Every structure is written in C-alpha cells, then in structure tokens.
C-alpha positions as CSV (number, residue, x, y, z in Angstrom):
1,M,0.0,0.0,0.0
2,L,2.9,2.4,0.7
3,N,5.6,0.8,-1.5
4,D,8.4,3.2,-2.4
5,Q,7.1,6.0,-0.2
6,V,9.6,8.0,1.9
7,I,7.8,8.8,5.2
8,V,9.2,10.9,8.1
9,V,7.9,10.2,11.6
10,T,8.9,12.8,14.2
11,N,9.4,12.1,17.9
12,A,9.3,8.4,16.9
13,E,10.2,7.0,20.3
14,H,7.2,8.7,21.9
15,F,3.3,8.8,21.7
16,V,2.2,6.6,18.8
17,G,5.6,6.8,17.0
18,P,6.7,3.2,17.6
19,A,3.5,1.6,16.4
20,T,3.3,4.0,13.4
21,A,6.8,3.3,12.3
22,A,6.2,-0.5,12.5
23,V,2.9,-0.4,10.6
24,L,4.2,1.9,7.9
25,T,7.3,-0.2,7.4
26,G,5.1,-3.3,7.2
27,Y,3.3,-1.7,4.3
28,G,6.5,-1.2,2.4
29,A,7.4,2.4,3.2
30,T,10.9,3.7,3.9
31,V,10.4,5.2,7.3
32,V,12.8,7.9,8.5
33,C,12.4,8.2,12.3
34,H,13.3,11.4,13.9
35,G,14.5,11.1,17.5
36,G,15.5,7.5,17.3
37,A,14.4,4.5,15.3
38,P,12.0,2.2,17.2
39,A,12.2,-0.6,14.6
40,S,15.3,-2.1,13.0
41,E,13.8,-1.7,9.5
42,T,13.6,2.0,9.9
43,V,16.2,4.7,9.2
44,G,17.2,7.2,11.9
45,A,17.4,10.9,11.6
46,K,19.1,12.8,14.5
47,S,18.6,16.4,13.5
48,T,16.9,18.4,16.3
49,E,15.9,21.5,14.4
50,P,13.0,21.0,12.1
51,E,14.6,22.7,9.1
52,A,17.8,20.6,9.5
53,L,15.7,17.5,9.7
54,V,14.0,18.2,6.4
55,D,17.3,19.0,4.8
56,Q,18.8,15.8,6.0
57,V,16.0,13.6,4.7
58,I,16.1,15.4,1.3
59,A,19.8,15.0,1.0
60,E,19.7,11.3,1.9
61,H,16.5,10.2,0.2
62,G,15.7,12.8,-2.4
63,R,12.2,13.5,-1.3
64,I,9.5,13.4,1.4
65,D,6.3,11.7,0.3
66,T,4.6,11.8,3.7
67,L,5.4,13.9,6.8
68,I,3.9,12.6,10.1
69,C,4.1,15.2,12.9
70,N,3.9,12.9,15.9
71,D,4.1,15.7,18.4
72,A,4.1,15.1,22.1
73,Y,4.3,17.3,25.2
74,P,3.2,16.6,28.8
75,A,-0.3,17.5,29.6
76,V,0.4,19.7,32.6
77,R,-2.4,20.0,35.1
78,A,-2.9,23.6,36.3
79,P,-6.0,25.7,37.0
80,V,-6.0,28.9,35.0
81,D,-5.4,31.1,38.1
82,E,-2.3,29.0,39.0
83,A,-0.8,28.3,35.6
84,D,2.6,29.5,34.6
85,P,2.4,31.4,31.3
86,A,5.9,30.1,30.5
87,E,4.5,26.6,30.4
88,M,1.9,27.7,27.9
89,R,4.7,29.0,25.7
90,R,6.6,25.7,25.9
91,A,3.5,23.7,25.0
92,L,2.9,26.0,22.0
93,D,6.5,25.7,20.9
94,A,6.4,21.9,21.0
95,L,2.9,21.3,19.6
96,V,2.5,24.2,17.2
97,E,5.7,26.1,16.3
98,W,8.0,23.1,15.9
99,P,5.7,21.3,13.4
100,Y,4.8,24.6,11.7
101,R,8.5,25.2,10.9
102,L,8.9,21.5,9.8
103,I,5.9,21.7,7.5
104,G,7.1,25.1,6.1
105,R,10.5,23.5,5.2
106,A,9.0,20.4,3.6
107,V,6.2,22.0,1.6
108,P,8.4,23.5,-1.2
109,H,9.7,20.0,-2.0
110,M,6.1,18.7,-2.1
111,K,5.0,21.6,-4.3
112,S,7.8,20.8,-6.7
113,A,6.6,17.2,-6.8
114,R,3.0,18.3,-7.0
115,A,2.2,15.7,-4.4
116,G,2.5,15.1,-0.7
117,R,0.8,14.0,2.5
118,I,1.0,15.7,5.9
119,I,-0.5,14.0,8.9
120,M,-0.5,15.7,12.3
121,V,-1.0,13.5,15.4
122,T,-2.8,15.9,17.8
123,S,-5.4,15.2,20.4
124,A,-9.1,14.9,20.9
125,A,-8.7,17.1,24.1
126,P,-9.7,20.4,22.4
127,L,-12.7,18.8,20.8
128,R,-14.4,18.6,24.2
129,G,-12.1,20.6,26.5
130,L,-10.3,19.4,29.6
131,A,-10.8,21.2,32.9
132,N,-7.5,22.2,34.5
133,Y,-5.6,21.3,31.3
134,S,-6.4,24.4,29.3
135,M,-2.7,25.0,28.3
136,Y,-2.4,21.6,26.7
137,A,-5.9,21.6,25.1
138,T,-5.3,25.1,23.7
139,A,-2.0,24.1,22.1
140,R,-3.6,21.0,20.6
141,G,-6.5,23.1,19.4
142,A,-4.1,25.4,17.6
143,A,-2.6,22.4,15.8
144,N,-6.0,21.3,14.7
145,A,-6.7,24.8,13.4
146,L,-3.5,24.7,11.5
147,V,-4.6,21.6,9.6
148,K,-7.8,23.4,8.6
149,S,-6.0,26.4,7.3
150,L,-3.2,24.6,5.5
151,S,-5.6,22.2,3.8
152,L,-7.1,25.2,1.9
153,E,-3.6,26.6,1.1
154,L,-2.0,23.3,-0.1
155,A,-4.9,21.6,-1.9
156,P,-4.1,23.3,-5.2
157,F,-0.7,21.7,-5.1
158,N,-2.1,18.2,-4.6
159,I,-0.9,18.2,-0.9
160,Q,-3.3,16.7,1.6
161,I,-3.0,17.5,5.3
162,N,-5.2,15.9,8.0
163,A,-5.0,15.4,11.7
164,I,-5.4,12.3,13.8
165,A,-6.8,13.3,17.2
166,P,-6.4,10.5,19.8
167,N,-7.3,10.2,23.4
168,Y,-7.3,7.3,25.8
169,I,-4.8,5.4,23.6
170,E,-2.3,3.1,25.4
171,N,1.1,4.7,25.1
172,P,3.8,5.3,27.7
173,T,3.9,9.1,26.9
174,Y,0.5,9.9,28.3
175,F,-0.6,6.6,29.9
176,P,2.5,5.1,31.6
177,P,2.4,1.5,32.9
178,E,2.1,2.6,36.5
179,L,-1.1,4.5,35.7
180,L,-2.5,1.5,33.8
181,A,-1.8,-0.7,36.8
182,N,-3.8,1.6,39.1
183,E,-7.2,0.0,39.3
184,T,-8.9,3.1,40.8
185,A,-7.5,5.4,38.0
186,M,-8.4,2.9,35.3
187,A,-11.9,2.6,36.6
188,K,-12.3,6.4,36.5
189,M,-10.9,6.6,33.0
190,L,-13.1,3.7,31.6
191,A,-16.2,5.4,33.1
192,N,-15.5,8.3,30.7
193,I,-15.0,6.2,27.6
194,P,-18.1,5.0,25.8
195,A,-16.2,2.1,24.3
196,K,-15.2,1.0,27.9
197,R,-11.6,0.3,26.9
198,L,-8.4,2.1,26.0
199,G,-7.4,2.2,22.3
200,K,-4.4,0.4,20.9
201,P,-1.5,2.3,19.3
202,D,-1.9,0.1,16.2
203,E,-5.5,1.4,15.7
204,V,-4.1,4.9,15.4
205,A,-1.2,3.7,13.2
206,E,-3.5,2.0,10.7
207,T,-5.5,5.2,10.4
208,I,-2.3,7.1,9.7
209,A,-1.4,4.5,7.1
210,F,-4.7,5.1,5.3
211,F,-4.2,8.9,5.2
212,A,-0.7,8.3,3.9
213,S,-1.9,6.1,1.1
214,D,-3.1,7.0,-2.4
215,K,-6.6,6.0,-1.2
216,C,-6.7,9.4,0.5
217,G,-6.1,11.7,-2.5
218,F,-9.4,13.6,-2.1
219,I,-9.5,13.9,1.7
220,T,-7.9,16.9,3.3
221,G,-8.5,19.3,6.2
222,H,-10.1,16.7,8.5
223,V,-9.5,16.3,12.3
224,V,-10.4,12.6,13.0
225,P,-10.9,11.7,16.7
226,I,-9.8,8.2,17.7
227,A,-11.1,8.2,21.3
228,G,-13.6,5.4,21.6
229,G,-16.6,7.8,21.4
230,W,-15.2,10.3,24.0
231,A,-15.1,12.9,21.2
C-alpha cells in the first residue's frame, strides 16, 4: 500500500511513534524516524531543528512523500489562576511552532513534486475541552486549526493535510504503565470512555497509514478523533 514512499515520523520514540513506524514499514514504506528508530527496519534521523531534519532527509532520500508530525508534550495540570504562562509558551512551541516550521520547510519540496501527505497527530482534548488542562488543550486546538487552514492553502498543489486526534490510547507518553496498573485510576478513565476500553496504538497507526496512502487523495482538512466515542 505504501511501497516506495519515503515517510518521516517525528518524535518516533514517543506517543504513537513506535506503532506508526512499525505499521508503515510493514506496508513497504521507507520510514525515517526522527529522535531514534524504534524498529530495525527504519532509518534514523538525528537532527533536532525542524529545518535541518527536512534538509537531512532530502539530502539522503531525495524527497519526502509523507510527513507525520507525531508531536508530544506533557499535559500539565494547572488551574488557570495558578498556571505559569511560560508553560503555555513551551507547549505551543512543541505542539505548534516546531511542526509549523517543519511543514514550512517540507512544503516547497512537495509543491515541486505536485504531491504530498502531511499528517499531524494531535489530540481529541480540544474537541471537548479538559478542565485544569487548558494550556495543553489550547496548544492541541491550535494544531487542529493549523490543519484546517493549511488544507485550503495546499490543496491546489495536490498536498493533503489531516489530523489524527487521539485520546485514551495506550502509550507510555500519556498513559504510563504505573497508571494503567492503578485500578482506581483505570476505573475512573473507563467510566469516561463509551467504548469502555483504552485504544491500541496500532489502531491509530492503521488510520495514519490510510491517510498516507493513495486512497486518501481527495481527503484533506479533517480532524479525526480516535477516542472510543469520547469525542
């Protein structure tokens, strides 16, 4: 399904990065993992600045067919009257500015090719809101808004951009093993999820694979929640 594609996965050791890299590799893509390669079949990219990352991939592989912004930042709990504005700036930098710069560097190459896929892994949090997590939800909401705007800007160049917005997905970044082992915490979480279970990283990764495929050529500007009915 993804044979011959060069796909970049950012922050590949975190959030849904490991599952995404494994699934995409299984579909035949050459997966370049930023921040470490979680699977032996993938290729690592160590650049920390977004512009340098794009330049490295272009120099080594000649193109980027699909860019997956697997952005992660801690969901810091803070009531609005106790929150540190500096923490908001850090969340916006990690979840909005960093991928914005990355996309800005990659888009000229995609425009030249008259083809490209961009997939942002965001969050379902801003679709409902989270009390006491307004900084995190706001940053994620900005990323979702970015997808809406860029879809209109990039569609004339045959570049599709969509967002996958998960919540309650098993992953050590947001749901570490010690939390999953806490029966009280798990019961409270499951009570909020209509599906009455946590999602699997592979369920997110398979959706990402669809959006990266040529089956998605006429779909752009969508924010797709994967949250078991929570959003």
